[in-house]
N, C-alpha and C positions, 0 to 999 in steps of 0.2 A: 518528456522528461526522462530520457534514458540514453543518450548517445554513448557516453562512456559508462555510466552507472547511475542508478537511481539512488543516490547517496549510497555508498558501498553497502549499505544495509540491504538493498534489494537488487542485487545483480540479477540480470535476466537468467532464467534457468535455475532459479532457487531450488526447486524440487520438480520432479517429473510429474507429468500430467496424471499418470495413474495414481500416484500417491495422493495428489491433491483431490482427485475425484472420489477416491475411496474415503478419505477423511471427511470430505464435504458432505457426501450423501449419507454416510453413516451417522453423522452428527445431527441431522435435522430433527429426528424424533426426540433425542435427549434435549436439544436446545429449546424445543417447543415447551418443555416443562419448566424452563427457567425464565426469569425476567429478561426481557429483551435487552441486550447490551446497547448502550447509548452511543451514538456517534456525536463527538464534539462538534458544535456548530462553528463553522469558520466564517460565517456571515452574521453580522449584527441583525437581530430580528427587526430592528427599526430601519435598517438600511434598505433603501429602494433604489436599485440601479436602473436607469432608463433603458428601455428596449429600443435600439436603433431600428430604423426602417430598412427591412431586408427585401422589399418588394422587387428590387432589381436583381436580386441574387438568382443566378441561373441554377446553381446546385451547390451543395456543401458536401465535400468529399473528405471523410475522416480516414486517416491512415492509422493502422495498428499493426501488431505482429501476432504471432501465434505461440510464442514460447515464454510467456510470463503469467502462468496461472497464479491466482484466480482472476487476474485482470484481463488477460486475453489468451485464448487457447481454442483449439478445435475440439468439439465434444465427440461423444462416441458415434455420432451420426455424421461426423465430418463438418458440422456446422460451426461457424465462427461464433464464439461465445465469450462470456466473461463480464466482469464488473465494468470495464471500460466500454465494452460493446453495448451493454445495456444503458450505460450512462449517455453515450453518444445518441442513442435512439431517444432517450428522454429529453435531452437537450433539443433535439429537432422537434419533438412533439411540443415542448414548451414554447418554442419560437414559431410554432405553427408552420413548419416547413418540412414536415415528414416526407412529403412527396418529392422533395428536392434533395433528400439525404441519401448518401451512399457511404458504406463502410467497407474498406478494402484492406486486406492483409498483405503486407510486403515484408521481406526479410528485415529483421531488426537493424542490421548494419546499414540498410539502404534508406531508412526513414528520413534522415536529415536531408540527404541529397534529393530524395523524391519530393519532399516539400519545397526545397529550394528551386527545383525544376518545374514547380506547379503541377506535379502529377497528383497532387492532393491539396486540400485547403487547411487541414488541421491534423496534427499528430496527437493521438491519445493512446500512449503505449508505455507509460512509466519512464519517460525520458528525463534524466536528471537535469535540473536547471543549473547551468554554469555561467560564469561571467562571459566566456567566449560565445556561448549560444545566445546569451542576451544581446550581444552586439549584432547578431545575425537575424534573430527572430523575436517575435512577441510571445508572451505567455499569459494565459488566463490566470485568474485568481486560483489558489489551491482549492481542491475539492476533497482531499483526504491527506491527513498526516500519518506517517508510519512511525510509531513510537518505538522506543526500546523498553524492554520489560525484563524483570527477573522471573525465573522459573525455579521452583524449589523441589527437592525430593521430599515427599510427604513423610518419609521415615526419619528425617532429620529433625531433632528437637529444636524448635526456635522459640525464643522468649519474646514474643511480640508479633505484630502483623504488619510492620513496616520494615523498610530496608535497614533501619538501625539494628534490628534483630539479627542481621547477618554479620555484624561485627564479630570477629573471632572465628568465623566459619569460613572454610575454603569455598570461594566462589569462582567458577570457571568462566573464561572468556576466550574468544579466538584471538590469537596474537596478530598484531599488525592491523587491526580493524579499527573503525571509528568507535566501536563499542568498548574496546580496550581503553582507548583514550578517554571516552566519556565516563566509563566506570571510575577511572583514576581521578578525573576532575570532579565528578559529582559525589563520589563516596570514597574519599581518601582513607577512611578508617577500615575499609573492607580489604581483606586479604585475597588478592587476585591470583588465580592460577591459570596460566596461559596454555592453550592447546593449539595444535597446528591447523585444525580445520573444524568445521561445525560438527561433522560426524563424530570425531574423537571427543569433542566437548559433550555432546548429548549422550554418548555411550558412557562416559565417565559419570555424568549426572545420574543416569539410570542405574548404574552399578554402585552408586553412592561413593564414588571416589572424590567427589565434591558434593557439597550440600545444596548448592544452587548454581545457577548460571545466569549470565547477563548477555542478551542478544536482541535480535530483531523480533518484535512482537508478531510480525507476519509469519515468520518461520515457526516461532514457538507455539503460536496458537493452534496450528495444525499438528505439530509434533505431539503435543500433550494429549490430543484426541485420537492419535493414530496408534495402530498396533505396535509400532516401533518403540513407543514409550512404556509399554507394558503397564499402563496406568500408575506409573511410579510417581508422577509429578503434577504440579499445578502452577499456573501463573501466580505470581506473588508481587504485591504492591505495584505502584506505578499507575498509569503509564508515564514515561519520561520523554519529553519532547525537547528538542534543541535544534534550532536552525543552524547553529554553528557546526554541530557534529552530524546532524542527520539531513540537512538540506531543507529546502523550502516546501517540500511535500509534492503531492501529485498535482500536476497542472496539464494544460493543453497548449501545445506549441503551434504558432501560426506565423505566416510571413509578415515581414515588417510593414508591408503596404496594407495589411488587412486589419487596421485599427478598429474599424466599424464592426467587423465580424468578431473581433476579440471582445469588444464591449457587449455585443449581443450574447456571446457565450457566457460572459460574466453575469449578465442579467439572468440568463437561464439557470446558471448554477445557484445564484442567490435565491431564485424562486423555488428551485427544487429542494434547497436546504430548508426553506421556511415551510413548504407544504408537506414535507415528510417523505417525498419520493426518493430523495437521496438516501435517507435512512432505510427505506425499504430495500433499495439495491444493496446497501451495505449488509443488511441482515441476510440477504439472499446468499451472499458469498462468504460472510464471516459470522456464521450463526453463534459462535462462541465469543465473538467480539475481539477486538484488538486492544480495547481500553478497559 
């Protein structure tokens, strides 16, 4: 899911690994005192996807990158880590092929060509699903949707707890992004103020030059819990999902010839969604939640 962008919302390199790790580990204690944020189920609880026979499978090689925290990165010990890495291992365990599983990191720009050249069997790295890629590859069912959210300055007086309360208030957004277009389409009554980049937007929010901002929930969830926010702000209302604006969500990309393996991965994702393991991985990397 990421050759050009994982819906402009999550371009690779969103934030540096150091910022992510600091926000992540400092948040565990506080998050433990809160109700566990819920991960929306993307599989019907009654749906049972057949598990294809993988007895002839020699190995399953997952390809990922190391520059998209918290989904894939190298930790302080140089070990390949992240949401996608843990999910790949759980998929293998669910399919009872852990002894045949490998996870390899390659440069992000090389992922598509590496898969096409059979240097791996599946890409799990936040590659955005596009019509062009669908003509070349197969994709699993989505396992995570990345929503848009509002974040508000706590000093701003709002009359209500929904987006309607933002009418008449200046709400920042990064110009030229899907979030700017989505804000205009979903909330035409909100007075939008465009900024050149995310840093300028969040600085203006912290300094209360705008009362709220509309952006990617992934970025916002870590920013509000990081020292950069100075505890000024909190997520507000939402989440907001839109395939039109934000894409199909996080998926796994496979070769066209591997329809059986794609079905097996869909089976595993459905099982992990139902048995709670997907939720456990989600809470491990998103203790404050995206939703």
